[in-house]
N, C-alpha and C positions, 0 to 999 in steps of 0.2 A: 612543459605544461601538462597541469593536473586536469583530467576532465571529471566534473562532478554533475551525475543525471540527477534530476529533480522534475518532481510534476508539479506544475503550478496550483495553488493552493494554501493551506493551512502550514502543511510540511515545508513545502518551499519557503515561503515565507520564515519561518520560525528558524530554520535551515540557514538563511541566509542573513537573520538577525545574528545568529552565533558567529559566523565568518567576519560580518563589519565589526562586531564587538572585539573580535581579536585581530582587528588590522587589517583583513583581507577584505579589501572594497572594490565595489562595481559600479562604478559612478555612472556609467550609460545604461546601465538598468534601470527599465522602466516597467512597473508591473503592467501597464494599459499599452503596451506595445506588443505587435506581433512577431517581435524578432525572436528566434528561438536560441542564440548563442551569443551569452555577453563574456569578455574577458575582463579578467582583475585589473586594476589600476597598474599592478606591477608584473603583469603579464606572465605571471607564475602560474596561475589557474583560470579555468573557464568553468562557468555552468551552461548546460543546456536543458533544455525544457522538452521532456518527452510527456506520452502517455502513462499514468501512474503503472498500469501492468506491464508496461514495456521497460522500466527501470532495470529490474533484474536481469531482463534479455541484454540491455545495453551494458551493464556491468560485467556481467557473465560472459560475452565476447569481448570484454577488453576494449571495447568503444568509448566507455568510460570506465575511469579508474575506481572512482566513488562512487555512493549513491545514497539518498534518503529515500526510505518507501515504508509501506505500511507492513506489519508483521502478516495482515490478513494477505497482502499481495506476496509474499515471500512464501507464504504456505501452498498458495496457487501456484507459483512458477516452478518450472523444473529446471530452473538455471542453476548454475554452479558459483555461489558465492560465498565468502567470509562475512556472517554477521560478527560485527564489531561491538556493537553496543546498543541498548535500549535507550533511546534520548528522552524517554519520559515525558513526550508530547502527543499530541494526536489521538489521544487514548478513546476507544471506542470496544465494541461488542460484535463477534459475529454470531448471528441468533436465528434459530428456525422461528419462522412468523408466521400469521396466517389468520383468516377471520374466525375460523374455529379450530380444534385440535384435529391431525391429519388422520384419515379415516383407515379403519383397521379390517374391514372388510375387502378391501380390494388393494392394489398396488398404489401408493400416494403419487403424484406427480409434483415435483418441486422444481422449481423456477429459481434460477441464480446467475450471478456473473462469477461465481466461485464453484463450478462443477466437480473440480478434482476434491476440493476439501468437501464438499456436501457429500460426494460420493465414500468419503473415506469415512466421514461420521457415522451416515445411516449405514455403512457395511460394520462398521465397528458396533453398531446397536444391534446387528440381526435384522435390519430393516430393508427389503427390498423394495426400490424406488425407482421411478423414471425421473431421469433430470433434463429438464430444457434450459439450454443455456440465453441466459438475456445478457443486454448489455448496459441496458439503463430502464429506469423507472419500473424495477420487478415488482412494485407495489400493485400496479397494475395486474398481474396475471392471476392472482386469485379473485379480486375483483371482477375480473371480466371472465372467470372460470377457466380459465388457460392453465391454472395448476392449482393443487390443494395447498401449499404453502410454499414460502421463500425459504431461502438460504441468504440472508444481506447483514451489511453493517448497520448497526445502530449506534448512533451517537444521544442525540436528545430524546430521541423517540417521538418527537413531535408530528414527523410526518405519518408515521403508523398511526398513530391517535387520528390524526385527521383523516384518514381512508380507514377506519374502524379494524385496524389490525392488532393482533395481540403477539406480544411474544412468547415463545413457549419453551423453548429451552435457549440457552447460551453456551455456544460448541465451543468458543474460546475468547479472551480478551486479546486486543490489539493496540500497539503504539508504535510511533516512527522508529525504524532502527538504521543505524547507519551501516553499510555495506560496502565490501570492496573486493575487486577483482584478486583471487587468487595470487595470479603472477604479477600483477601490479604491486602487490601487496611485499613480493619478494624483491623485486629489480629496482622499483622504484621507493621504497620506504623513505630513504631521507628526504625525498619531496612532498610524499603523501602525509608525513607525520604531521606536519605543522596544520595540514587541513584537517586530519584525525582530531585532533587535539583542539582546534576551532569549534569544530561541529559537535564534540564529544563534551566539550566542556568539564571534564572532571567527573562527568557520570558513569557509574559502575557498568560493566557487560553484565 
């Protein structure tokens, strides 16, 4: 049985749609259910729902053979996985945002759930910053003067606008990626290939 790691949300929904369209069905799946594991009707695959940031970890450690995860999460992860394809959905940007431009007369404080990506970006630009890791509602950090700015995902930009925050720099773009455990890809390729093809559906790497 091939295990597919998904994070509940738009990426999981789109991935499931592609599996179902290819004939890999999960009749017991209910998006309102709190159940975390569902087997396919043919018992050849199972989907497991984990936190988005944990998808690369499950795949890297071989607990899951395949995963769907945003590029932003992959950039933050230190797990070893093979990135097979850009699935072309879940598009967004990883940006530096704030109420006003970062100060230049002192070391800026940055809040983010992406501390590694943030550190790499600012180091590459020769900017010394202090980084505070936050897990949710990072928009609050500049509003409550916890930080001078944030590094976060921007989709529609509505949350930023409603909180009077501005986008100052786009670090990188992100979209859903298909990843696989390197060992699984070697020893389970025959079983994994139909899953990969179902999710990928002809998109290029």
